[in-house]
N, C-alpha and C positions, 0 to 999 in steps of 0.2 A: 407722742411723748415729747414734751418740751425739753430741748437740749441745747445748752450753750457751751461751746468750746472756748477755752481761754488759754492765754500764754502765761509763762512763769512770771511771778512778781514777788519780791521779798515782802513778807508780812511781819507784823509784830510777833514777838515771842520766839525769834529764830533760835536763840540760845537754848531755851527750854525745849523747843522742838528737836534740836539736835540730840540732847540727852535722852529724850523719850524715844527718838528714832533708834538709838543704839539698843535700847531695851527691846524695841519691837523686832529688830533683826534677830535677836536671840530667841524671842518667844515664837516668831513665825517659823523659825527653823526647828522648833521643838527643844531648844537648848535648856529651858527651865522647867519643863513638864515632868521630867524624871522617868516617864514611861509612856507607852502608847495609850491614847485615850480609850480606844475601843476594847472592851473586856476580852474579845477574842483575838486581839493583837493585830488587826489589819488596819491600814490607813489608806487603802487604795480602792475600797468599795468592792461590790460583787463582780462576778465574771462578766456581766453585761455592761459594767460602768465604763465610760470613756476613760482614756488614759489620763491619769491625774499627775499631781506633782506640784501644782501651784499653791501658794498660801495667799489668803485674803485677810488683810488687817482692817478692821473697822474701829475707828476711834469715836468715842461717845463721851458726853460730859461726866457720866457716873454710872456705876453698876450697883445692883442691889447687894444686900448681905446674904442672899440666898438665891439658888437657881430654881427653887420650887415654884412652879407656875401658879399655885394657889394663892401666892402673895399678891396683894393688890398694889396700886400706885403706878406712877409713870416708869420707874426704873425696871421692874420686871418685864415691861413691854419690850425692852431691848432684846432680852434673851428668849422669852416665851414663844413669840410668833415664829422665829426661825427654826425652832425645834419641831414644829409640826406635830405629827402623831395624833391627829384629830379624826373624828368620824367623817366629817365633811369639810371642804374648803370652798372658797369662791372659785368659779370657773372663769378665768381671765382670757380664754382663747379668743373671744369675740369682743372683748372690752378694749376701747381705744387706748393705745399706748401701754398695753398689758397692765392696765390699772392705774397708769400715771395720768392719763388725760381724761378719764371718766371713772366713776365709781361703779363697781359691779352691784346690781340690784340684789335684793334679798332672795329672789327666785333664780338667780344665776349661780347655782351650786353644783359641785361635782363630788362624787364619792372620793374619800381619801382612804381611810382604813375600812370604811363601809363601801362595799361594791355597789349597793343600791339601797333604796328605802321606799316604803309605801306608807301612806297615811290612810287610816280607815275612813269609811264614808262619813262617820260622825265627827272625825277629826281628833278623837280622843286617844288614839293609839298610833304611834309611829314605829314601824317595824324596820329594823336595820339588818340587812344581810351582810355579814362581814366577808372580806376577802379571805380566801383560804391560802395558806402557805406564807402568810406575812410573819416575819421573824424578827425578834428584837436583837440588839447587839449581843445579848447573852445567849442567843440560840433558842429561845423559847417562842413557840408559835402563838399568835394572837387567838384568843378565844373570847366567848361572850362573858366569861368570868372576869377577864381583864377589864372589859368595858363597864360591867356592873361595879366592880371594886373601885375603879377610877372615878366614875361619876359620883358614887356615894362618898368617896373621899373628898371630892371637890365640894359637894354640898356641906360636908361636915367642917371643912377647914377654910374655904375660900369666901371671903366677904364679897368678892366680885360675883361669884356664882350665885351666892345668896341674893344679891341685888338683882341679878337677872331673873331669878325665880319670883321675885317680888314685883318686877316691873314689866317683863317681856314675855315670860312663858310660865304658865301656871301648872306645874306638875302636880299630880295628885299627892296627897299627904302621906298615905300609906303605900309602901312598896311601889314607888313610881317606875322602877327599873326591874324588869323581869327577864329571865333567860328562857328562851324557847328550846334551843339546842346549842351545841358548841359554837355555831357560827351565826346564830340569830338572837337578837335581843330586842326587847320592846321598851319604849318609853311611853308612859301613860300620863295624860294631862287632864285636868278637870275642865278647863275652859280653853278650847282650841284658839290659837292665835297665829298671826302671819309670820311671827319671828321664831316659831317653835323649832325649826330646823336650823335657820341661820344663826340662832343663838349658839349653836354648837361649834361655830367657827372660832369662837373666842378661846384663847390659849389656856384659860383656867380649866377648860374641859379636856385637857390632854389625857390620852389613854396611856397608862403605864403597863409595863410588864409586871403584873401582880405576883407572878411566880417568884421573880427575883426580889421584888420590893418586900414581900412578906418575910423573906429570910432576914431582913434587917429591922423588922418590927419587934417591939418589946411590949410587955404588959402595960407599961406607961406610955407607949408610943405605938398604938395599933396601926397607924397609917404610915409608919416608917418616915416620919417627917424629918427627923434629924439626919438620916442617911440621904434622903432625897434633896436636902439642902445643898449637897455637895457632889452628887452623883446623878447620872442619867440612867434610866431603865425604862425605855420606851421603844416605839416602833418608827421613829422619825429618821430623818436623813443624817443626823449627827449623833455622836456619842462622846462622853467624857467621864472622867473619874475625879475623885477628890484631888489627885495630884495635878489636875489641869485647872483647878479653880483657886483663884486668889480673891477672897471675899472683898467686894467693892472695888477691886482693882483690875482683874483680868480673867477671862475665860477662854480656854483653847479647846476647840472641838475638832474631832476628826470624823471621817466618814463612818457611818454605820456599815460594817462589812456585809450585813444581811439585808440591806434596805430593799423593800419590795419594788421600788421604782428606780432601781440603780441605772437603768438605761437613760434616765433623764438628768443624771448628774452632769455638771459642767466639768471643768478641769481642775477645780479646787479641791484639795484633799484635806486642808486644814483652814479653819476659820478662827481667827483670833479677834475677840472683842475686848478692847482696851479702854480703860477710863483715862481720859485726858481732860481735866477740868477746864483748862484755858482754851477758849474757842480759837484764838489766833494760832495757837500751837497745833490744834487739830487741822486747821486749814493748811498750815505750813507742811505738815506731814504728808498730806495728800498731794500738794503741788510739787513736792520734791520726790514723790514716789515711794516714801517709806510706808505709807498706808494707802489702801485702795478706796476707802470710803470714810467721809466725815459727815456727821449729822449734827443738828442743833447749833448751827453757826449763826452768828449775828448777821443782821442785814448788811452791816459794814463789811464784814469778812466776805460775804457772798458777792457783794458788788465789787470788792477789790479783785476777787477771783475772776469775775466776769470781764475784767479788763485785759485778761492775759491769754496764754495758750498751752498750758500743760495740765489742765484739769477740765472736767466736764461737770456741768450743773444740770441736774434733772429738777425741773420745777413742776412738781406733781400736785394734782388736784387733791384737796383735803376738805373734809367736812368740819374741821376744827374752826372754832370762832373764839376770838378774844373778847372779853366782856367786862362790863362794869356792873357788879352785882350790888343791888340796893336792898339793904336790910329794912323791911317794913316794920320792924320793932322800934325803929327810930321814927319819932312822930311825923316829921315832914314827909318822909318817904312812904308812909302808909297811904298817902293821898295819890291816887292814880294820876291826877293832873300834874303833880310835882314830878313824878317819874317821867311822864311824857315830856315835860319841860326840859329836864336834864338831857333826854335823848335828842330833842330838837336843837339844843344849844351846841351840840358837838358836831364839828366839821370833820366828817370821816375822811375826806380827801386830804386834809391837813394832817390828821392822825396817821394816815397811811404813809404820807411822804416823810413826816417827822420821825416816826418810830420804826418804820419798816422800809424806808427808802423806795416806796412804790412797789414792793414785792407782794403786798397783800391786796385784797379786793374790798371795795366798799360794799357793805351789806345792803340788800334791797328790802328785806322784810324779815319775818320772824324765824325763817329757816335758812340754812346755808344754801348759797347759790350752787353748790356742788350737787344738790339733789334735783332730779329732773321731774318737774311737775309744773302746771300752769301757775304763774305768779299772780298775786293780787294786783289789781290795776287801779283801784280807788286810791286817791292821794292819802286819805286818812289811814290806809292800810299798808302804807309803804314808809320805810325809814327815810327821813329827809332832814335837811338843815334849814332852820328858820328861827333865828334868834328873836325876832319880833313876836312870833307866835309863842315862843317859849316864855318871854316876859309877860305876855298877856295871861298865860295859864298860871304863872306864879301869883299874879295880882288876884286872879279869880280864886286861887286856893288860899289866899290870905298871907302870902309871903312877898309883898311888893318890894321889900328891901333885901330879899334873899334870906339865907340862914347859914349857920356853921355846919361844915361837913368834913369829917375825917375820912380820908381815902387811904386804905391799907394796900400795900403792894409788896411783891417779892420777885426777884429775878429767878427764883426757882420755878415760878409759874406765873405768867405764861412763858417767860424766858428773858433773855437779856434786853429785850425791848421794853420791859415793864417800867424801868425808870423814866425813860423819855416819854412813854405813854402817860404815866402819872403826871409828869410835869405839864404836858400838853392839856390834859384834862383839867388840871388846876387853873391854867391860864384861860381856857375857853369858858369854864363855868364861872370864872370871875366876872365875865361880861354880864351875868345875870345878878351880880351882887352876892353870889354864893362864895363864902370865905372857906376855901378848901385848905386844910392842913394835911400834909402827907406823912404817912407812917410806914417806914420800910421795916420789913421783917426778914432778915437775912436767912434764918434757918428754915429750911423746907419743912421740917417736922413741926416747928412752932406755927408756921404759916398755915399748914394743913389743919392743925388742931384748932387754930383760931377760926378758920372757915367752918369746920364741922361743928364747932360749938356756937356758931353765930356771934362771935365776939368781934364785931366790926359794924361800922355804919355803912360804908361802901368799900368794895374791894375789887381791885383789878384782878381778873381771873381768866381762866381758859376753859372752854367747853369742848373736850375732845371725845366724841362718842366712840366707844369701843366697837359698836355695831353702827356702821354708816347707813343710817336709815332715818327718814323723817320722824317716824313714831318714836324711835329710841332717843333721838335728839330732843324731841319735844317733851318726853317724859323724864329724861335723865335728871334734870334740875328743876323744871317748872311744875311738874305734877305735885299736887298737895301731898301725895303718899310717898314721894321720893325721899330717901334719907339724905340726898344731896341738896334738897330744898331746905336750907338753913336760914332763909331770908323771909319766910312767912307768907309767900304768895299762895293764895287759896281761891281758886275760881272754878265753880262747878261746871260752867260751860267748857272751860279749858280741859278739865279732867274728862268730861264726857267725850270731847273730840279725840283726846288721846286714847281713850279706851276703844272708841270706834275704829281708829286707825289700827290698833292692835288686832282687832277682830276681823278686819277686812283684808283680803288677799290683794296682791298687786293688780292694778288695773285702773280704769277711769274713775270708779267710785272712790278708790283710795286716794287717787291724785286730787280729787275734789276736796276730800277731807284735809289733805295736806295744805291745800290753798286756804281753806277756812282757818286752820290753826295758825298758819303763817300770818294771816291778817289779824286774827285775834291777839296774837302775841304783840304786835305793834300797838294795838289800841290799849292793851292793859299794861304793857311794859313791865313784865316781871323782872327782867334784867335789861340793861342797855347793851345792845350788840354793837361793838366797836368796829371790828373788821372781820372778814372771812379770810383766813390765812391759807396760803399754799405751803407746801413742804419742799424745802430745797435739799437735795442730796448731792453732795459734792464727791465725784469719783475721779480717780486717776485716769490718765489717758490709756492705760493698759487694760482697762475694763471694757468689755463689749456690752454697752448699755442695752442692747437688744435682748440680753439674757437676764436682765434684772426685772423682776415683777414686783408690783405693789399691791398687796392685799388691802381692802378697805380698812381704814383706821391707821393709814400710813405705816403699815407693817410690811417690810421688805422680805422677799424670798431671795436668799443668796446662794443656796446650795446648787442652783443651776448655772451659776455665774461662770463665764469664760474670761480668763485673764491671760494676756500676752506676756511673754518673757518670763 
């Protein structure tokens, strides 16, 4: 676990941080929730839970308008993973830094609500045996009906789950989920794949207490979507009601009094997730102790904090990559040689220092360095900086004097570094005679719509795989069948390698396929990979960092946290 301790330093936004801090004191003490979060009225966990009493405040740039995990996009990722209530989770016991210094592979899984699972010899049936005695915060015991109802709900409502079924796991079309008995359920797949079980670690597959949820369903809302936007009804470590939820602003959760793994709780009985849009204010709140965790800080704020001594910085490995997506519907970019030239013209070291202050990593090939497999060795298969070679490719492609290129960007994605990154790209591509004009889109909604509609020539973007695996990363944007491929890349060899990765279980054969697709990505350049990013979590000095775990996909687990004072 990469950890930096720092001393106090006054940051920008101190006045705003002071006002926010006052609100956080009230919320962390329960002053504005109106009532206890857990429907059975307990905030101290089960009989086996450690003594509680601490509050944990996590400040984030924004919160979604709903707590329902079926909603897609970056904001629900803040709430969803912490709630748990999944059939399986990654097993981090033997992963370096509890998931901070290495990513758990897709075969390093443990049962959560499932006690065990078996895969049939032909791979088409996965049988989950559920833990007995698992109880929701409403006092209802987990059954196979809860699993079936929840998974079918996710398929019906979640675009994220629908994308998984299109790209990573091929459930059979008719009745893919069947109940064997009260504590046994089967998932049936048409084509077995390596991600069939790991897919279920994604929070969109959360298992609900269907007995309680159905009480709030209506003829026009059979999945209780309206009620579950504001209330929890699941089997995870936390619980909340509508009184604890302020849409887009704050969520206050307390311990599930019936949680099945209560002996693993830390000493936190209330987790408050608070939206604080200004990054410097989030940093200030942690360094002064009003909050325990700040995320999504700028490189400038992180490096300021690293100069001091009243906060801790976890610099965790990530499979995320910041990218320059090239729309092949724009004539010059349809030529593979032009795309290669743009990649060759970019000095990743300078991009890293200029936009990330050295906190990112320079990419080596077509897959994130966070993945563990043998890397391509041929020069043509590796990302490199060579302006002369770039100019030669443009001449060969018929653009000796360059061309016009509009680059769209937004601080909503990949983050506050987007502006400096776009400026650096504009300057570096100018050496090829490419006249780059920059187009900023402040609205995250408009930016996302422009990307999904393919309304751009080139766009600064981020590739954040929900499942940290080479196959998922390779397929998520670049496969011709992916709904995220809005830039027109279509390569049969690439699609074939992606499919073979999906069909092959972890081992040497799969590693070799990863090497091949990493090399092919450099040669065909569907997108330009700019940097491999790490994720910086800034925590107050009162937090025992040894109790913080990172699930793949930069998803923290905080319910085990220990906080002093």
